N, C-alpha and C positions, 0 to 999 in steps of 0.2 A: 435640539436642546432649547428649552424655553426659559424665559425670565419669570420672576415671581409674579409680576403683574399680569402675566398671561396664563398662569396655572389654572385658575378657576374657570374662566370664561372663554379662553382662546383670545387671539389678537383682536377679534371684532366684538369683544364683550364690553363690560363697563369700563375697562381700562382705556378705551379709545378717548383721545383728547379733544375731539371736536366739541366746542362749546365749553362745558364746565370743567375740563381737565381730568386728571387721572386720580382716582381714589380720593377725591376731595382736595387734591393739591392744585393750586392755581396753574393756569396755562404757563408754559415756560417763558421766562423773561428773555427779551432779545439781548444777545451779547455779540460783540464784534466777531466776525468770522476769523477763526484762529489759523491764518495761513501758514504759520510755522509748523503746523501738524502735517502739512503736505510733504510727501517724500516719495522718491523713486527707490524701489528695492529690486534686488536681484533674487529671483526665485530658485528653487532647488535645481531645476533643469537648465539654468543659465539664462532664461528669458527674464524680462523685466515687467514690473507692474507699477502703477502709481497708486499710492495710498493717500486719501484725502477725506476731510469731513463730508458727511452727507448733508445736503441742504434741501430746502423746499423746491428748488429747481430740478431736483432729481426724480420727481415722481414718475415720469415716463420711463426713465432708465430702470428704476426699481421694478416697475411692472414687467418690463421686458425681461429683466434678469430673473424674476421669480417664475415667469412662464417657462424658462429653460432649465429649471431645477426639477429633478425627478420627484415622483410622488414619495419615494422612500426617503429622500433627503428632507422633503417637507415634513414628513411624519416625524423624523428624528428631531427636527427643529421645534415643532409645535406639539408633539406627543399625540397627534390626532390627524386624521385626513384633512388636508386644507388645500384644495386645488388652486384657489386663486385669492388674491388680496382684494379686500373691499376698499372703498374710498376712505373709510375711517382708518383702516390699516395703513394705507399709503400715507395719509396725513400724519399718523403717529410715527411712522418709521422715517419720515423725512423732515420732521420739525423737532429741533433739539435746542436746548439752551446752552449747550457746550460747557456745562458745569455739572449739573445733576443728571442730565441725560445727553449722551453723546453717541453718535453713530459714525463709523468709518467705512469706506468702501475701497476695495482694490479694483482698479480699472485697467483694461487693456483696450486700446483703440477707442477710448472714451466711454466704453460700456462697462457695467459692473460685472465682475466675475466672482466677487465674494463681499460679504458685509459682516460687520461686528458692531454690537452696541452694548452699552452698559446703562443701567438705571440705578441711581443711588438708593439704598434701602436702609431702614433702621434695624435695630437688633431683633425685631419681630418679623422682618422681611417685608415691611410695608414701604411704599414710596416715601422718600425723605429728602431733605436738603442738608446743607452743611449745618452743624459740624459732624453729621453722620459720616463715618469713614469706611463704609462697606458698599459694594455695588454688585448687582446681578449682571452677568455677562452672557451673551449668546452670539453664536456664529451661524452663518449659512454660506456654503461654498458651492458654486455651480459644479455639477458632476464632471463636466469636461475638464475642469481645472483642479479637481481633487488629486492629491498626490504630488503637487508641485510645491508644497510648502507655503501655500498662501495663508492658511490659518495660523501657522506658526509666526509668520511675519506680522500678521494683523494683531496677534496676541502681544507681541513685543511693543507695538505702537499704541494699542489701546491701554496697555499697562502704564506706559510712560505718560499718556494723557491723564489717566486716573491719578497717578502720583502727583502730577502738576496741579490737579484739582482737589488735592487733599484726601484722596481715597487710598486706603492702605490694604484693603483686602478685596478679592473677588470671590463671589459665590456662583456656582454653576450647577445646574441639574441636567443630567444626561441619561438617556436610556442605556441600559447595559449593552444592548446590541450595537450601539454607536461607538464601536471600538476605536475608530479613527480619531474621533473628537476627544475621547478619554485620553488617547495617547498624546494628543497635542498638549493637554494640560500636564500630564504626568512627566512628559519629557522636557518641559520648559525649564526645570531646574529651580523653581521657586519652592519655598517651604510650603507644604500643603497637608491638608487633612481630607480623609475620604470616609464617607459613610453610605449606608444603603437604606433608603427610606421610601416606603410606599411604591416599591417596584422601580425606583430610579436611583442612580448613583449621584450622591451629593458631594461636590468638591468645594473646598475652601482653599484659596491661594493667598499667601502673604506676598504682597507685591514688592517688598523691599528686596533689591537685587542681592543675590548671593554669589559666592565664588562659582558655584555650580551653574547658576543661571547665566552668568557672564561667559563661562566656558561653553555652555550650550550655544549661546548666541554667536560667539566667535567661531566655533566649529561649523555652524551652519553657514555663516558668512563665508568662510574659507571654501567650503564645498560648492556653494552657489557661484561665487565669483570665479573660482577655478574652472568650473563647468562652463561659465559664459565665455571665457577665453578659449577653452578647448573647442567649443562650437565654432568659433571663428577660425581656428587653426586647422581643423579637420572636417571641412564640409564635404558632403557627398555630392554637391552640385554648386557651380559658380556661374553667375551671370556677370559679364562685363558690360556695364551700361555706359555708352558713349564710345564704343568701339567704332572707329571711323571706317568709312566705306573705302578709303584708299590707304595704302601703307603709310606708316608714320603716325604721329600723334600719341598722346598718353594712353588712351584707351586701347588702341590697336597694339601698342607696344606691350601692355600688360597681357593682352590676349595671346600674343606670340610667346611671351615668357611663360605663361601658364602651359601652353602646349609644348614648348621646348623642354620644360622640366619634367614632362611625363605625368601630369596630374592624373590621378587614378579615377577621379569622379567625372561627372558630366559637366560640359562647358557649353555656355550659350553666349551669343553676342546679341546685344540689344542696341538698336539705333532707330529712333523714330523717323529718320530720314531715308530709310530703305526705299528703293524704287520698286516698281512692279516687277515681280519675278525674282527679286533678290532674296534668296533664302539661306545663303551661307556667306560667312566671312572667314577666311583662312581655314576653310574646310569644316567649320562648326556651324550648327544651326543658328540662324539669325532671325530676330523678331523685332517688331517695332516697339514693344513694351514688355515688361516683365510679366504682366498679366497674360499676354499672348503666348507665353512659353507653353502653358498648358501642362506643366509638370512642376514638382516641388523645386524650389531654389533655396538653398541654405544660406548662401553668401552672395552679396552683390558688391562688385567693385564699381564705384561711382567716379566717372571721369568726364563730367560735363561742367559747363560754366556754372558758377555759384548761383546765378539767378534761376537756373533750371533744376537745381538740386531738390527743392521742396516737392515738385511734382514727381520726381524720381522716388523720393522717400515715400510719398503716398502710394505710388504704384507698388513699391516693394512691400510696404506694410499691409496693403490690402491683399497681396498675394501670399502672405505668410513667410516672407524672408526673415531669417533669424538674425542676421547681422550685416553691417555695412562697413566697407573700407572706403572712406571718402578721400580721394586724391585731390579733389578740387581745391583751389586756393581762393583767396578773396574773403577770408573770414577775420577772426580777431587780430590776425597779424597785420590787417590793412587799416585798422582804425575803429572809430566809434560805430560806424554803420556795420562794419564787419563783425564787431563783437555782438551787436544785436542779432545779426544773421546767424551767428554761431549758437547763441542761446536758443533761438527758435529752432535750429536744426536739432539740437539735443532734445528739446521738449517734444518735437514731432516724432523723432525716431523712438524715444522711450514710450510715447503714447501707444505705439504699436508693439511694444515688448522687444524692440531691437536694441542692440548695443552698437556703438560706433567706434572705429579706429580712425582718428583724424579729427577734423578735416586737415587739409594740407599735409597729408601723410605720404610717405614713400612706399608703404605697403607691408605685406607680411609674407613670411616664408616658413614652411614646415618640411623637414627633410625625411620624415618617417616613410618607410618603404611603402606602406599602404595608403599614403597621402600624396607626397611629392608635390606640394603646393608652392608655387612661386607667383603669388599675387602681388608683385611689386615691380618697380622699374629697374631692378637689378637684372642685367642681361644674362647672367650665369647663375645656375643653381649651386649654392655652396655644397661642399661635401657633407655627408652625414657625420655627426660627431656628438659631443657631450656638452657643448656650450650653448646656453640660452642668452641671446643678445637683444637688449632693448635700447632704443635711442629715441630722442625727441627731435633730433635734427636729421634731415635727409642727407645733407652733405657729410656729416659725421658718420652716418650709417653706411654710406658708400665707402668712405675711407676705412672704416673698421672691417667691413666685409672683405675688402681687398687685402688688408694687412693680415687678417686671420687666414685667408687663403694662401698667402705667401708663406706663412709660418706652418702650413700643413695642419691647421686646426679646423675641425669640422664643427658644424652647428646642429643643434636639435631643432631650434626655431629662432626666428628673427622677427621683431616687431618694431617698426618705425612709426610712432604715433603722431608725429606732427604737433598740432596744437593740443593734443590729448584732452579734447573736450569731454570725453566720456571714459574710455578705457585708458588707464594710466599705469605707471610703474607699480602701483599697489596691486592692481588686478593681476598683472603679469607675475608678480611675486607670489600671489595666491596660487596661481597655476603651477609655477615652477617648483613650489615647495614640495609637492608630492608627485611631480612628474618623473617617472622612472627613466625617461630619456635624457634628463638634464642633470649633470653633475656640478656645473659651475654656472653662476649667474653673473653676467656683465651688464652694467647699466650706465648709459650716458644720460645724465639728467641736467636740464637747464633750470628746472624749478621742481619743487615738491609741493603738491597741492594740499596734502594732509600729512604734515610731518610726524604727528603723533602716531598715526596709523602706520606710516612707513617705518618708523623706528620699531614699532611692535612686530610688524610682519618681517622686517629684516632680521630682528633678533631671533625669531622663531625659525626662519629659513636658514640663517647662518649656523644654527645648531646642528644642521644635517648636511649643508653644502655651502661652499664659499659664495659670498655676495661681494662683488667688486664694483665700486662706484667711482666714476669721475664726474664732477659737477662743473658745468660751464656757467658762465655769467656770475662768477663768485664775487667779483669786485666791481660790477657795474652799478650796484646800488638799486637795481630794479629788476623785475622779472622780464624775460624776453617777451616780445609782442605775441599776443595770443594766449599767454599764460597768466591766469588769475590766481595768485597765491597770497597767503598771509604775510605781512611784513614783519620780519624778525628784528628785535632790538639787540640780540646777542651777537658778538663778533663771529666772523666766519670760523675762526679757530675753535670757538666754543662749540659750534654746530659740528665741526669735524670730530671733536673729542666725544660728543654725545653719540655720534654715529659709530665711532670706534667702540664705545662702551656697549653698543648693541651688536657688536661682532662684525660690522661692516668693514671691509678692506677699502680704505679711502686712498685713492691715488690722484695725482694732479694733472696728468695728461693722458690722451688717448694712447700714446705709446706705452706708458706704464700700464694702462688698462689691458692692452694686448699682452704685454710681457708677463703680467701676473696671471692672466687668463690661461695662456698656453701652459704655464708651469702647473697651475692647479688642476687643469683638465687632464694632464698626462702623467703627473707624478703624485706620490703619496705625501701626506703632510709630515714634515719633520717632527721627530719626538723632542727636539730641543735645539739650542742655538749652536752646538758644536759642529764646525765645518772643516772637512778635509779638503785640501787644495792640491792638485797634481797636474803636471803638464810639461811641455817641452820648452818652456821659456821662463827663465828665472824672473825676468823683469815683469812679465805678465802675471806671474804668480804673486809677486810682491804687490802689484797694483790691486789684485783681488784680495790679498790679505788686508791691505789698508781699507778697502771698501767694506770689508766685513766688520772691521773695528768701528768704522763710521756709522754703520747701521746697527750697532749694538750686538753683533754676533760674536762668537768665540772661536776664531779660526785657529787651526793648528798650523805649525810651520809648513810652508809649501814644500811639496815633494817635487824636486826638479829632475825630470827624466832626461834632461839634456836634449839638444837639437838632434842628436843621433837616434832618439827613441823611435821605434817602429810602432805601427798599429798594434802589434802583439804586446809590446811593452805597455802601451796604454791599457789594453785589455787586462793584463795581469795586475797592474797597479790599481785600476778601478775595482777589480774583483777583491783585492786585498782591503781596500778602503771600505767597501760595502760589508765585508766580514768583520771589520774592526768595531768593537763595542764602544770605543771612545769617541766616535763621531756620529752625528745625526744626519748629515747631508754631505754631498760631495760636489765640488766644483772642478770640472775638467777644463784646463786652458790649453789652447792649441794654436800654433803658428804654422804656416805652410812649410813643407819640406822644399829645399832648394834643389832645383833640377830634377825632381822626381815627379812624374805625372801619375794620375789615377789613384793617389793615396787617399783622397778625400772620401771616396766611396768605401774604401777598405777600412778607414778609421771609423766611419759611421757603423759599419757592420761589426767591427771589433767592440765598440762601446756597447752596442746592443747585445752582443754575445755575453759581455761581462754582466750586464744587468739581468739578462735572462737566466744566467747561471748562478746568480747570487743567492738563490733560495729564499727562505722566509726573511732572513736578515736583510738581504739586498732589496727585497720587495718593499721593505718598510722605510727605505731611505730615498729621498729625492736626489736626482742627478741633473745638473745643468752644465752646459758647455759654453765657454767663452772662446770665441775664435777671432783671429785677426787676419783679414784679407783671405778668408777661406769661404768665399761666397757660396760655394756649392755644398758646404757642410750642412747648413740648416735644411736644404732641400733633400740631401741624402738621408739625414736623420728622420725627416718626416716621411720620406718614401719607404724607409726601412721599418717604420713602426706605424702605429695607428692610434687613434684616440678611443679605442675600445668601443666601437659601435655595438650596441646590443644585437645579439644574433637574430632576434625576432621582434624588433621594436615596432609597435603599432600605436596608432593614435585613436582610431575610431572606436567608440564604445560598442560593445556587443549587444547592447539593448538600448531602448529609448532613454532610459534614465541610468545614472551611475549606480554602482552597487551600493546597497544600503549599508549604513554605518551604524553600529549600536549607539544609541543616543543617551545611554545612562550616564556615561562619563565621557563626553566627546573629546575633551582635550587629552584624555588618556588613551585615545585611539592610537594605534601603532604609527609611529613616525616613519616617514619614508626611509628606506635603507640607504645609508651613505655609500659612496663609491667604494668598491673593493680595492684597497691599496695593493693587494697581492695579485691583481690581475696580470696575466703574463705579458700582454702587449702594452708597452708604455711609450708615449711620445717623449723623447728626450729633447727639451727645448734648447735652442742655441741662440746666443746673443753676441752682437758685434762689439760689445763693450763690457768690461768687468762690472762697472757701476750698475748697469741695467740688470745684469744677471743677479747680482748680490741684492739689489733693492727688491727684486721680485722674490728672491729666496727669503729675505728678511720679512716681507709681508706674510709669506707662508708660515714662517716660524711664529710670528706674533699671532696669526690667526689660529694656528694649532694650539698655542698656549691658551687663547681665549676659549677654544672649544673644550679644552680639559677643565678650565675653571667654570665654564657654563654648566657643567654637569652638577656643580654644587654652587649655585649663585648666592648662597647665604640666606638669611632670613631677616624679616623685619621684627625686631625684638618688642616684647611687651614690657612696658615700664610702669612702676607704681607712680603715684602722685600725678596722674593725668585725669583731669576733669573735663572731658570732651563736652558734656552737656553745659557746664558752666561757661566754658569758652564760647560755645555757640550762642548762649543767651546774651553774653556781653557783646559779641559781634552784632547780633540782631538789634540790640538796643542802640548801639552806636550808629548803625546805618539808618535806623528809623529816626533817631533824634536829629541827625545831621542832614536828612533829606537826600540821601544818595540814591538817585534813580538810575535807570539803565544808561542814561546819557552822562552820568556823573563821572568825573575823572578820579574820584576816589576820596577817601578821608584818611588823614594822618592822625593816628592816635596820640593823645596827650601822654606825657611821661607816666602819670599814674595809671592810665588805661593800658599802656604798653606793659608796665610792670605787672599789672593784674592778669592780663592775658597770658603773658609768658609764664607767670607763676602757676597758672592752672596746668601747665605742661612741665612743671618741675624745673623751670629755668629761672633762677634768681638773678635779678639785676641789682647791683649795689646802688643804694639811693644816692642821689646827688641833690644837695639843697641849694637853692638860689642864694646868691650873695651880691645884692645890688650895691652894697657898701661894705667897708671894712668891719664895721660893728656887726652887721648881719653875718659876715664871713666867720667872725669869732664865735658868734652864737651857734652857727651851724657846726663848727668844729667841736664845741663843747657837747653838742647833742650827739654827734657821731663818734667822738673820741679821737684823740690824737694817736698817731700821726695822720695827717690828711694831705690831700692833693687839692690844689687850686687850679682850675682850668677854665678857659673860655668856651662858650658854646655858640658863638656867632657863626653863621653858615660859612663865611669866608675863612674862618680860622679852625673850624671843627676838624678834628683828626689831622691836624697839621702841627705836630710837636716841633717840627723843624723851624717854625716861625716863632717859637718861644712862648706859645700860649698855654703852657702847662708848667706848673711848679710842683715838685714831688717832695715827699718826706718832710713835710712841715710839722715839726714836733712841738712847737710852742706858739703861744699867742704872738710873741714878738716876731718870730719867723714868718708867721702868717701875715701880719700887718705889713711887714717889709716886702714880702712877695706881692701883696696886693698893690702896694704903691708902685713897685717896679713894673708890674704888669700894665697898670693903667697909664703910667707915664710913657711906656714904650709903644703900646698898641692902641690906646684910645680910651675914651670915656667908658665907665661901667655900663651905661645903657647901650653902648655899641658892642661891647665885648660879651655881655650877658654871662658873667662869671658864675661858677658854681663851686661848691666845696663837696668833696667826696672822701670817704674813708680810704686809706691806702690798702691796696690789695697785695697779697704776697708777690714777690718778684718772680718774673717768668718771661715767657715769650709772648709778645703781642700778636694776636691773630685776628682775622676777620671772617665771620661766618655770614653768608647771605643766602637768601632763597627768594626767587622771583618767578612770576608767571609770565612766560613769553608766548605771544599768540601763535608763533610758528612751531615751537618745540615743546611747549607745555611747562610744567613746573620743574625748575632747575635749582639744585643745591650747589653752592659754590664755597670754596675755602682757599685762603691764602694767608700769608703773613701780613701784618699791618706795616705801613710805611711807604714812603715814596719809591724806594728801590723796587719793591715787589710790584707796585702799580705800574711803574715805568716799564718794567720788563714783561709785564703781562703774566706774572707767575701765579696764576690762579687755576685751580682744578675744578672740574664740574662733574656732577652726576645727576641723572634724572631722579625725580621723586615719584614714588617712595623709594628711599635708599635702604639697602640691606646692611647688615653688619659688615659684610665683605666690602660693599661700596664705601662705607665710612672709613674702614681701614685703608683702602686704596687711595681715597681722597686725601687723607693726611699724608701719605707717603709719596704721592705722585708729583708734588710741587718740587721745583729745583732746590728750594731753600729748606726742604724737609730735614736735612742733617741738623739744623739748629734746634729741632725738637728732640733729637736723640743723643745729645751729649757731644756736640761738635767742639773740637779743640779742648776737651777736658771739662766742659760745662756740665752741669747736672742735667740728666734727661728729665723731661717734663712728663706730666701725667697724661699720656696719649689715650689711655682707655677712657678717662673722663672727657677728653676732647671729642672722642668718637661718640660717646653717649650724648653730648651736647648736639652734635651734628644730627644724630638720629632723632632726638626730640624735636628739633626744628623741622626736620623732614616730616615727622608725624603730624606736627601742628599744621603745616601747609597742606598736607595730603587730606587731613580731616576737614579742613575748612576752605573751600574754594574761594570764599570771599577775601581771603588774605592774598593780596597780590604782591607784596614784598615784605621781607623781614631782613633787618640788618643788625647784627651784633658786632659793634666796633668800638673799642677793642674788646676781645675776649682774651684775657691774660691767662695763659696756661702755665701753671707753676708745677714744681715737682710733686705737689700734693693737691690737685684740684684745679678747677677753672673758675675764674671770676669774670663775670660780664659787667663791664663798666659803662657801656653805652648801648642803647637799643632803640630801634625805630621800626614801627609796623604801619603798613598802609593797607586799607581795606577798600573794596569796591564791590558792587553787585557781582554775583558769579558770572563769569564770561560764558558764552555759548560753547558747549563742548563739541569737538569734532571727532572724537573717537570713543565717546561714551553714549549711553542711551541706545535706542533701537537702531537696527541696521538701516542705513540709507546711503544712496549714491550721492556724491558731491555734485554741486551745480557750479558752473563757472560763468 
């Protein structure tokens, strides 16, 4: 495909820019190198590439790259045979002004594998400068890297660059036979037009992002990142670099664990200190370097001192290793020098297209029958099962593996990422989302590097399988050593609420993580909160009953089978409860029989028999067991059942690339099948305390309710009286006039500006007129009309009616003057109080509506009642922006003081539909304009017939950098 300036004469024609410039246009003006355009991306096959601007220093790289492109690809690019680039071509393609002419390259190992460029053109297709808003775009991909999604990634990035430079449309000319490039454009999701002119296909793309283009981008991101994790978990060959010559040590331990697990691929030991004649370690081939192996190596386990890691990474990269697990310590967890070493490690590995788990990692495990990978320091291979486990801490990883093993719960895979400098919980969520071997996701997180992306991925994953999270370092006020994360300004409880909104099951301890995980992996989701309780101890049944009420469940009266109950009595009672339509879950409580041996195993078998014989009704209800001093019951239950391992579970792909997915509507592709609740083998979890069992069951109930609601998440309504363009113009004008640059802390709008901006979104603020003296107060009241309110606006008194700074229902001039005198006598001089007069609003409930941009979680909409009591109790609800109509309704009803809005103690119910509309308009305002960093409506008085906003404040700042919008890119730490 060629650009307009190349159509007549080829790249070495008059368009060459040596000397006089192109087509009469002056030579490009020098602009600062745009380093924010640099990005690491994951490609379709799971490898990585670096995208960066092309500069004049790239001449040799460009020539080398072009020499490796086939004649056919060159013909498709230039519409004519063009075997080599001339000096003029090289100069043209490496000299850009980064505004009207831009070139980007995708690189691996420092060498070009693909390029893309745009040239700004006018409406006649001639070279142009701003304000022209169209550009010609052209790609060239090295043949060896075609089919890896390189062009698609480059299109995302060049489009973002073009939008930044004021370009709104791309034009491209493609030969009809170049079907791959045509598909890159047509599958991108942008609004486009196509025509056929002079034997070529002419394409025009509108670069404004659409829902479809965003869906395409995120679907490609998911497939690529999932594939990159799969390549790490299912290698065909593994090299342990740093395997010691004598037993012991980290490397030798991992080597033995690999062999002990029965890894199905090839294993190599690498140690540069091997002596003459040493060709084996632990019975596997040993070599002094990865390059000396002489065969493909997919995964390298790095267990050498930190100062030797760079040479190992270079050795692996030159040999084509796909991924690294770096067990070595001495990185960001060790201080400033270690942080620099960690950044260099990530840059070096990504330059070769490799992904990293670690550094300071514990390792990875995959239990698939055709893999059996234990590339970790865990001495035993976990049983195969349906749980995916991710931890950032090695110590917590060891503890969780041990606890799950004791509970009889198997794993599909395990990743302990250490400092998670590259592969993070987000990448693992991408993999587990559509992994058929994983039914439940357990995450121990000490930090979240990209919270917006995590929330998005967790919401999507939670729609098909449970995601259970315990977060460490919640109250330390800082991230753990080695973890670079955004600093959040919102309270921990708010982050919890937002994660729960996304469907995440939030627990507080690793014990609760295991408790919830074993239940969700082995039992179906309950259809509701109704719980049947049965057992042979009345006291234990009552404790369970109380625990259910505490957790918001609806327990039935416990069925006491008495201490004389036999295992057969348990079986019959459980079968009856499973067949009972009035309950959604069953809790079995059991205490040991006195003087009778061997009943534990019989009880376990009887409970399993009841579950297996319950038919469809029984298969849809979870069963949990609470036992006291029956230590063998949990083991007996786990031995009698299983976690339903798939009969033929495999990991390795059958081809070099994953199966193609139709890209017409990527987000509409089939979601992974959720676990089958009617599967015949179910692991019945047992708990040593009623509170633990009921807490896990309650989490399953709440998650099941979220899943049902997630099927209909609501919609973002369209309202009249919204002037988005007018609001944007006002915001732009204010920021320009106040000089708010990128380093500015923001601009607070004046009262008039606030009223104008909110008014453009249909939000009316009742005017408040200044009253520096009693005469001015009377004049303001005459203008507004009696009755009025007199209130102070001084910062230390604002929104503090408890301090007496507000006088209401002043119906006459005399009352107003008296109130003014009392106010100034009690609280201070008028210049200190800054009093204002405002028309009285209808009586109602005072509320507070806020929206704010938090660097960690994004845009948040908050709601609560006004007043010290609500603030003191933290009675505020939160939702992510953009909010749907369902979100707004839940927001209003989720605060503890919500009954005051709905007619508490005989009061008149207020107009909650109007309140919900106000919340949605604020959400729309903040979502439309990223320059708005905070909005506060305080108070917003909700009356039986409408809402009155009495006070408002808006703060602006230049748009913050986005972490989950724009083109795909890997984070850097």
